[in-house]
C-alpha positions in Angstrom: 0.0 0.0 0.0 1.3 3.4 -1.0 -0.3 6.6 0.3 0.1 10.1 -1.2 -0.7 13.5 0.2 -1.2 16.5 -2.2 -1.5 20.0 -0.8 -3.1 22.6 -3.1 -3.0 26.3 -2.3 -5.8 27.8 -4.4 -5.1 31.0 -6.4 -7.8 33.3 -4.9 -7.7 35.4 -8.1 -8.9 32.4 -10.1 -12.7 32.2 -10.5 -12.8 28.4 -10.3 -10.7 28.3 -7.2 -12.8 30.8 -5.4 -16.0 29.0 -6.4 -14.7 25.6 -5.2 -14.0 27.0 -1.7 -17.8 27.5 -1.3 -19.1 24.5 -3.3 -18.5 20.9 -2.1 -19.7 19.4 -5.4 -17.3 21.7 -7.4 -14.5 20.8 -5.0 -15.2 17.1 -5.5 -15.0 17.5 -9.3 -11.7 19.4 -9.1 -10.2 16.8 -6.7 -11.2 13.9 -8.9 -9.6 15.6 -11.9 -6.3 14.5 -10.4 -7.3 10.8 -10.9 -8.7 10.5 -14.4 -10.1 7.3 -16.1 -10.5 5.1 -13.0 -11.7 1.6 -14.0 -14.6 1.6 -11.6 -18.1 2.9 -11.1 -16.9 4.3 -7.8 -13.7 6.2 -8.8 -13.2 8.0 -5.5 -13.2 4.8 -3.6 -11.1 3.0 -6.2 -8.4 5.6 -5.9 -8.7 5.8 -2.1 -9.3 9.5 -2.3 -10.2 11.6 0.7 -9.9 15.4 0.9 -10.3 18.3 3.3 -10.3 22.0 3.1 -8.1 23.6 5.8 -8.4 27.3 6.4 -5.7 28.5 8.8 -3.6 31.7 9.2 -1.8 30.8 6.0 -5.1 30.9 4.1 -7.2 28.1 2.5 -5.4 24.8 1.5 -6.9 21.7 0.0 -5.4 18.4 1.3 -6.0 15.4 -1.0 -5.0 11.9 0.2 -4.9 9.1 -2.2 -3.7 5.5 -2.7 -2.6 6.1 -6.2 -0.2 8.9 -7.4 -2.1 12.0 -8.4 -1.6 14.0 -11.6 -1.7 17.7 -10.4 -0.9 18.8 -13.9 -4.6 18.0 -14.7 -5.7 21.0 -12.6 -7.1 23.8 -14.7 -4.5 26.5 -15.6 -3.6 28.9 -12.8 -5.9 27.0 -10.3 -3.2 27.2 -7.7 0.2 25.8 -6.5 0.6 22.3 -5.3 3.1 19.9 -3.7 2.8 16.2 -3.5 4.6 13.6 -1.3 4.4 10.0 -0.3 3.3 9.6 3.4 3.4 5.8 3.6 6.3 5.8 6.1 4.4 8.3 8.4 1.5 5.9 8.7 3.6 2.8 9.0 5.4 4.2 12.1 2.2 4.4 14.1 2.4 2.2 17.2 0.4 1.8 20.4 1.3 4.5 22.9 2.5 7.0 20.2 1.2 10.5 20.9 -0.1 12.2 17.8 -1.5 15.5 16.5 -4.8 14.8 14.8 -7.2 16.7 12.6 -10.4 15.7 10.9 -13.4 17.5 9.4 -16.3 15.2 9.9 -19.9 15.3 8.7 -21.9 16.4 11.8 -25.4 15.5 10.9 -27.9 13.3 12.7 -31.1 11.6 11.7 -34.1 12.6 13.7 -35.9 9.8 15.6 -39.1 11.8 15.8 -40.7 14.9 14.3 -39.1 18.1 15.6 -40.9 20.9 13.7 -40.0 22.2 11.2 -38.1 19.0 10.7 -39.6 15.5 10.1 -38.8 12.1 11.5 -35.9 10.5 9.6 -34.6 13.9 8.3 -30.9 14.6 8.7 -30.1 17.9 10.4 -26.9 19.5 11.8 -25.7 18.6 15.3 -25.0 21.3 17.8 -21.3 21.8 18.7 -21.8 19.9 22.0 -23.6 17.0 20.2 -20.8 16.9 17.6 -18.1 16.8 20.3 -20.0 13.9 22.0 -20.2 12.1 18.7 -16.4 12.4 18.2 -15.5 11.4 21.7 -17.6 8.2 21.1 -16.2 7.5 17.7 -12.5 8.2 18.3 -11.8 5.1 20.5 -13.5 2.9 17.9 -10.8 4.1 15.5 -7.8 3.3 17.7 -7.4 6.7 19.4 -7.7 8.0 23.0 -8.3 11.7 23.0 -6.1 13.8 25.2 -7.1 17.2 24.0 -9.7 18.4 21.5 -10.7 21.7 19.9 -13.9 21.9 17.8 -14.9 24.4 15.1 -18.3 24.4 13.4 -18.0 25.1 9.7 -20.6 26.9 7.8 -22.2 24.6 5.2 -24.2 25.1 2.1 -28.0 25.1 2.3 -30.0 22.8 0.1 -31.3 24.2 -3.2 -34.6 22.5 -2.4 -35.1 24.0 1.0 -33.4 26.9 2.8 -34.2 25.1 6.1 -32.0 22.1 5.2 -28.3 22.3 5.6 -26.3 20.0 3.2 -23.1 18.4 4.5 -22.8 20.1 7.9 -19.2 19.9 9.1 -17.2 20.1 12.3 -13.4 20.3 12.5 -11.9 18.4 15.4 -8.2 18.7 16.2 -5.9 18.2 19.1 -3.7 15.5 20.7 -4.4 11.8 21.0 -2.7 8.6 21.9 -2.7 5.6 19.6 -4.3 2.6 21.3 -4.6 0.2 18.3 -2.2 1.0 15.4 -3.9 -1.1 12.8 -7.3 0.2 13.4 -5.9 3.8 13.4 -4.2 3.1 10.0 -7.5 1.8 8.6 -9.2 5.0 9.8 -6.6 7.1 7.9 -7.0 5.0 4.8 -10.8 4.7 4.7 -11.9 7.9 6.4 -14.4 8.3 9.2 -18.1 9.0 9.0 -20.4 10.2 6.1 -19.8 12.7 3.3 -16.4 11.6 2.1 -17.2 12.7 -1.4 -17.9 16.2 0.0 -14.7 16.8 1.9 -15.4 15.0 5.1 -13.7 12.1 6.9 -10.0 12.6 6.2 -8.1 11.9 9.4 -4.6 13.3 9.6 -2.2 11.9 12.2 1.4 13.0 12.9 3.6 12.2 15.9 4.0 15.2 18.2 7.6 15.5 17.3 6.7 16.1 13.7 5.8 19.6 12.3 2.0 20.2 12.4 
C-alpha cells in the first residue's frame, strides 16, 4: 500500500478556485480531476481519495490523500500551486502508545428519531457543537485513538437548493492531541476515512507524531 498527500494552495484570483471553496460538489469535481479514467463505477473509492479544506492563518489549502499517485498537472490552468509527497512511512510508524496530533473535518449530521418541527422524523439535520463533540468522543476510541485534547470548530455549510431550512453536509473540525491505542485500526481509519460525506470533503483523518511539524 502506498499513500500520497497532495497540498493545493488555491489561487484566490482564479474564479474556479474561489468557487470551489464554497461548493463541495465543485471541489469534489476538481479533486477527482487528479485521478482520471478510473476503471470503476466508484472512482473516488477505487483511488482511495479523501480530501479536506483547511483554512488557517496561511489561508485556504486543499489536502488530498490518495492510494494512487495524483496528476496535479490536470488542474485547470492557474488554479493554484501544489506539492505532493508520499506519506506511507508516516502511517507505518504508528504504534500503540505513540502520541499524535490529529485533525479531521467530519460530517456532523444526525437523523431525527421523531418529528421536531419544522423537521420531520428521519430527516438529517446538523448537530450542535456539543452534540458533535460527544459524537467524536464516542467514535475516536472505535478508531484506535484515546483523545487527550480536542478543539472543535463548526464550519458553515451550504444550504440545500430544495429547502433553505435544510443544511447540506454540515461539518465540524476536530483537532488536538491523541494517543494511539490500536495502530492497525488507526491506520485503517486514515486509509478509509471516518463518517459520512467523504465525497464532499469529510472524513479525512490526519495523524502526525507530536515530534513532527504540524
